[in-house]
C-alpha positions in Angstrom: -112.9 40.6 -49.2 -110.6 43.6 -49.6 -111.3 47.2 -49.0 -108.3 48.3 -51.1 -108.2 49.1 -54.8 -105.4 49.7 -57.2 -104.8 53.4 -58.1 -103.0 52.4 -61.3 -105.0 49.7 -62.9 -108.7 49.4 -63.6 -110.6 46.1 -62.9 -114.1 44.7 -62.8 -115.3 45.5 -59.2 -118.5 47.5 -59.9 -118.7 48.6 -56.2 -115.9 51.1 -56.8 -115.3 53.5 -59.7 -111.7 53.8 -61.0 -112.3 56.4 -63.7 -114.8 57.8 -66.2 -113.8 58.3 -69.8 -115.3 58.7 -73.3 -116.9 55.6 -74.9 -114.7 53.6 -77.3 -115.7 50.9 -79.7 -116.0 47.6 -77.9 -116.9 49.1 -74.5 -119.6 47.3 -72.6 -122.8 49.3 -73.0 -123.8 48.4 -69.4 -120.8 50.6 -68.2 -122.2 53.7 -69.8 -122.4 56.6 -67.3 -125.9 57.8 -68.5 -126.2 60.8 -66.3 -122.9 62.3 -67.4 -123.4 61.3 -71.0 -126.7 63.2 -71.1 -125.2 66.2 -69.4 -122.2 66.3 -71.8 -124.2 65.2 -74.9 -121.6 62.5 -75.5 -121.1 58.9 -74.4 -119.0 58.2 -71.3 -118.3 54.9 -69.6 -117.3 54.0 -66.1 -114.1 52.0 -65.5 -114.4 49.9 -62.4 -111.7 49.3 -59.8 -109.3 46.4 -59.3 -109.3 45.0 -55.8 -105.9 44.4 -54.4 -104.9 42.2 -51.5 -102.8 44.4 -49.2 -100.3 42.5 -47.0 -98.0 43.1 -44.1 -94.4 43.2 -45.1 -91.3 42.7 -42.9 -88.5 44.5 -44.8 -85.0 43.7 -43.8 -81.9 45.9 -44.5 -79.1 43.4 -45.0 -76.3 46.0 -44.9 -72.6 45.0 -45.3 -71.0 45.4 -41.9 -67.5 46.5 -41.3 -67.2 46.3 -37.5 -67.9 43.6 -35.0 -70.7 45.7 -33.4 -72.3 46.3 -36.8 -72.2 42.5 -37.4 -74.0 41.9 -34.1 -76.6 44.6 -35.0 -77.2 42.6 -38.2 -77.8 39.5 -36.1 -80.4 41.6 -34.3 -82.1 42.3 -37.7 -82.5 38.5 -38.2 -83.7 38.0 -34.7 -86.2 40.8 -34.8 -87.6 39.5 -38.1 -88.2 36.1 -36.5 -89.8 37.7 -33.4 -92.3 39.7 -35.4 -92.9 36.8 -37.8 -93.5 34.5 -34.8 -96.1 36.8 -33.4 -97.9 37.0 -36.8 -97.8 33.2 -37.1 -99.3 32.8 -33.6 -102.2 35.1 -34.8 -102.5 33.1 -38.0 -101.6 36.1 -40.2 -100.1 35.7 -43.6 -97.3 38.2 -44.3 -94.2 38.7 -46.5 -90.6 38.8 -45.6 -88.8 41.1 -48.1 -85.1 42.1 -48.7 -82.8 43.4 -51.4 -81.2 40.6 -53.4 -77.8 41.5 -54.7 -77.9 38.6 -57.1 -81.3 39.6 -58.6 -80.7 43.3 -58.2 -84.1 43.9 -56.8 -86.5 43.2 -53.9 -87.3 39.6 -53.2 -90.5 38.6 -51.4 -91.1 35.4 -49.4 -94.7 34.7 -48.4 -95.1 33.2 -45.0 -98.2 31.5 -43.7 -96.8 29.1 -41.1 -94.1 28.7 -38.5 -92.3 26.2 -40.7 -92.2 28.7 -43.6 -91.0 31.5 -41.2 -88.1 29.4 -40.2 -87.3 28.5 -43.8 -87.6 32.2 -44.8 -85.2 33.4 -42.1 -82.7 30.7 -43.1 -82.8 31.9 -46.7 -82.3 35.5 -45.6 -79.3 34.6 -43.4 -77.6 33.0 -46.4 -78.2 36.0 -48.7 -75.3 38.1 -49.8 -75.0 41.5 -48.0 -75.2 44.8 -49.9 -72.9 47.8 -49.3 -75.4 50.6 -50.1 -77.1 52.4 -47.1 -80.8 51.6 -46.8 -80.8 50.0 -50.2 -83.7 47.7 -49.4 -86.0 50.7 -48.3 -85.1 52.7 -51.5 -85.8 49.8 -53.8 -89.0 48.8 -52.0 -90.4 52.3 -52.3 -89.3 52.5 -55.9 -91.3 49.4 -56.8 -94.4 50.9 -55.2 -96.1 50.3 -51.9 -99.8 50.2 -52.8 -100.0 46.5 -52.0 -98.5 47.0 -48.6 -100.9 47.7 -45.7 -98.3 47.7 -42.9 -94.5 47.8 -43.2 -92.1 46.5 -40.5 -88.7 47.9 -41.6 -85.8 46.5 -39.6 -82.4 48.1 -40.1 -79.0 48.3 -38.4 -78.6 51.9 -39.4 -80.6 55.2 -39.7 -80.0 58.2 -41.9 -81.9 61.2 -43.3 -83.6 59.2 -46.0 -85.3 57.0 -43.4 -86.5 60.1 -41.5 -87.8 61.6 -44.8 -89.6 58.3 -45.5 -91.3 58.5 -42.1 -92.4 62.1 -42.8 -93.8 61.2 -46.2 -95.3 57.8 -45.5 -99.0 57.7 -46.3 -101.5 55.0 -47.1 -99.9 52.5 -44.8 -98.7 52.1 -41.3 -94.9 51.9 -41.0 -92.8 50.7 -38.1 -89.0 51.3 -38.3 -86.9 49.2 -35.9 -83.4 50.5 -35.5 -81.2 47.7 -34.0 -78.4 48.6 -31.7 -76.4 47.6 -28.6 -77.5 49.0 -25.3 -79.8 51.6 -26.8 -82.7 53.1 -24.9 -85.7 51.0 -25.9 -88.1 53.7 -24.7 -86.8 56.1 -27.2 -89.1 56.5 -30.2 -90.0 59.0 -32.8 -93.5 59.3 -34.4 -94.1 61.1 -37.6 -97.3 60.9 -39.7 -98.2 57.2 -39.9 -94.7 56.0 -39.0 -93.1 55.0 -35.7 -89.4 54.7 -35.2 -88.4 52.4 -32.3 -84.8 51.9 -31.1 -84.3 48.2 -30.1 -81.6 46.8 -27.9 -80.6 43.7 -29.8 -79.6 42.0 -26.5 -83.2 42.2 -25.3 -85.3 40.8 -28.2 -87.9 38.4 -26.9 -89.6 35.8 -29.2 
């Protein structure tokens, strides 16, 4: 059972009210809000909520690298995705691996519910074409809406002001931002609202 409901679309879960509106022809009479109707001297009906299944998402920034160090940091993105996914699989958690697809010009999601699917998903991601726009995956992911995401693991080889703004504005979900680097101080972190930024030394990733 889910405890989360869509804030955009009504459904048929009578345990949660989505909206109250005036009665229209064809509305189910059992949905009439009798107390409000009597008060306003007009018929009003309750719209029920739509349960949504919120998932954990590992979002990967597949940024086009121009130097050898940046290429190695991108390798760290792949390795960190596998490390987090491996931990989730051991705990028998279903999650999604997401990234920006240059070919599809949008976010692609791969559902993972086993170690075999994790390995396959990482192999697919490694073969994907890299993009040249900074934090493109994060921008596109936020533009598509995050109401179905309960917890976001965003793994990126670079950080800019847009990432920090996202951390300040993140609400409704927990967000972990993993900044991959070479020889960075792993103890360095920045917490803001529901988000946590962690700098990760790509040379010290443990699966």
